[in-house]
N, C-alpha and C positions, 0 to 999 in steps of 0.2 A: 699377472699376479697382482692381487690387491695391494694397495699401500700399506706397509707395515707387516705384511705377510712374507716372511722370508724363510728359506729352507731351515735355518738355525731355529727360528721361533717354532715352525711346525715340528721339528724333531723334539724340541724342549717340551712342548705341549703334549705331543704323543707319548714321550716317555713318561711325563707326569701322570697321564691317564693310565699308562701300563703299570706303573708302580701303585697307583690307587687302586687298581682292579686286582693286583696280587694281594693287597692287604684286605680288600673288602670281600673277595671271593668265598674265603672260608666261612665268613658270616652268612653270606647268602646261602651256601650249601648246608649250613647247619640250620637255617631256618627251614628250608625246603624238608630236610630230614624230620624236623620237628613236627611237621604236619602230615607225615607219610603214616599209613598203617604198618603194623608189624610185619605183615606177609610182604608187602611191597619193599620194605627195607632189605629184606633177605632175599628177595627175588633176584634171579639171574636171567638176563643181564640186568644190571642196575640201571635205573633211570634217574636223571637229574631233577626232573620236575615230577611232583607227585600226581598220579593218575586220580587218586581220590584225596581230597583235602580234608584231612581228619582234624578240624580245629578243636575237637573235644579233648585232644592230647593236653592242652592247656588247662582244661578243667579237671581231667582225671589225674594229672601229676599231683594235685593238691591232696588227692585222696591216698595216693601211693606213698607219699612221703610228707613229714612235717614241714614243709616248705616255708610256711609262714614263721616258724621257729627259727629256721636257718636265716631268713631274711632279717627277722628282728634282731638276732644276735650280731649279724654282719653290720647292721645299721648302728646298733649300740656301740660296738667297738670301734668302728670306722669313724664315726662322728666324734666320740669321746677322745680317740687317739689324736684326732685332727686338732681339736680344741686344746689338748694338753701340749702338743707341739707348738701351737701358736703361743700359748701362755708362757712357755719356757724360752722359745727361740727369739720372740720379740725383744725382750730385755736384754738377752745374752747377745743378740747381733748388735742392738743398739750400743752396748757398752763397748764391744769390739770395734765398732766403726768409729766411735767418737772419742775414745780415750787410747793413748799409746802407752800401754803399761809394759812392763817387763816380761818377756817370754811371750810376748803377743804373737809373734810369727810361729813360735813352737805350739801355741794353743791352737791356732788355725790350722797347722799341719796335723795335729792330733785329731781335730775335728774331722778333717778330710780323711785321715787314715781310717777312721771307723767305718767309712763306707765300704771299705775293702772286706770286710767281714761279712760272711754269709750266714744267715740263721741256720742253714743246714749243717754247716761245719761246727756251729757252737751248740747244736741242739742238745747234746748230753749234759753240757754245763748249765744250760738254760733250764733243763728239765730238774736238775738236782737243786738249783737255786730257788725255782719256783716251789718245789716239794718242801725245801728248808723253811720257807716262809708260809707254808700250809695254804698255798694259793692254787693248787691244782684244781681244774675244772671251775674256775671262776672267771667272771668277766674282768675283773680288776687285773688279773695276770696278763690276758690278752691285750687289754688297752695299754698297760705300762710298757710291754714288751713292743708292740707296733709303734708306739710313740718313740721309744728308744732308738729303734732302728732307722726311723725317719727324722729324728731330731737334728743330726748332723747336717742333712740336706737343708733343712729350714734355716738353721743358723748361717750356713755358708751362703745361702741365696740372699736372705734378708740382709746380711752384713754388707753384701755388694750393693744392694739398693740403698741402704742408709748411707754408705759411703759416697754414692753419687748424688745425694742431696746436699746442697750447699748449707753449711752450718750457720751461715749468716742469717738465713730464714728463720731458724730456730732462735737466734739471738735477738732478731727484731721482735719475734713474739714475746720473749721474755722482758724485753724493755717495755712493751705494752701491758705487762703485768702478769704474764703467764709464768707459771713454774716450769721446771724441767719437764715434769710428767705431762703437765697440760700441753706444752709445746710439742711433746711426742705425739699426744693423743689428737690434738686439733690441727696440727701442721704436718709433721712427718708422716704419720701413719695414712692420711688421705693420699699424699703424694706417692707413697709406696704402695698403694693399693694393688697395682698389677703384680708386684712381688708377693704380697700376701695371698692373692688369689692363685698364683702359681704354686705356692707352698701348700695351700689348701687342697688343690686337685691332686697334687703328687702324693701327699700323704694319704688322703682319702682313698685313692685308688689303689695304693700300695697295701693299705691296711684291708681294703675290701677284697684283694685278691690273695692275701696271705694264706698259705696252705700248711706249710710244714709245722710251725710252731702250734697252730691250732690243732693239728691232727695229733700232736704229742701230748698236749696237756689238757685237752678237753675230751671228756668221757662220756658225758650225758648227752643222749640224742637230741634233747630240746635245747641244749646249750652250744651246739656245733654251729660254726658259720657255714655260709652257703658253699664255699669252695670244698669243704670237707664233707657237707651233706650231699654233694653231688656224687661222691663215691658210693652212696647207698644204692645207686642203679647199676653199679658194676658188680656182676655175680660171677662165681667161679665157672659157670657153665653158659651163662647167658648175660646179655647186657640190653637193658631197655633203652636202645638208643633214641626213640622217639621222646621218652620222658626226660632222658639225660640232656638231650639238645633243647627241649622245650624249657626245662629249669634254666639251662645256660642262657637262653634268650631272656628270661625273666631277670637273671642276674645282671644282664647288660643294661637294662632300662634306667636303674638309678645313676649310673655312671654317665649314660648319654644325656640324661636330663641335666646332670650337674654341668656337663660340658657345654650344653646348649645355653644354660643360664649365665655361665661366665666366660663364654668363648672370647669376646672381645677383650676382656681384661687378660685372659690367658696369653693371648697373641702378644699383647703389649709387654707381658711379664717375660716371655721367652726371648723376646728381641730387644728388650731394654739393655743399654749398656754396650750394644754393638755399634753404636754411632756416637761419637762425641759431639 
């Protein structure tokens, strides 16, 4: 047995590959289905690999449904909600981490408690509130609601990052002439970049995948986000699986690109604070 190769290491690596395969296999199967013909999908017995690779499914799906409209709505809502979360959570988390005010512990507990509420459980109240402000079927409603449900996570995460940064660094910057805001912008935020990236990716993915609220308050076909638009391929008597899975693969692309771009920062953000 080679040096460094032990039964424990083999078992660990094998287990890691097995877990990875369990998570990746559904996507592989979804991809193969997206390039099958309709007859092959319903053929018995079912085959995993397509006999005829019908790449035209990825072209035809744009004619079968307004995919571009779905993608545009998802991008507008996800990006805007992410920016709104950052704009609110950064000053809130900074204040919580730097100032010891009365009821600070209660505030943090309240922030954490909001994560316990599911949009599905609150959907009736959400619908009535959106209707009261005359915001049904608007981008603004989706942006604010998605930001609201992700704001608590952003504050909680960034407060931990800001607390781990020594306040003496900011004090040194202020001695050199920086204001409090300049010290935050030029010193603290660059150090907390992994935390910012982590908040961005989690908020973006959450808003990108949100379904229940969008299904409830959006009625125009051209304003529906991608997760809701996918239901257009589900019929009462038939389901266009090849188009459904092709659209799902298209929906994965922006998230994968975002992960590739910020992966090194994301890993740092998830592991920061684990070691003193």
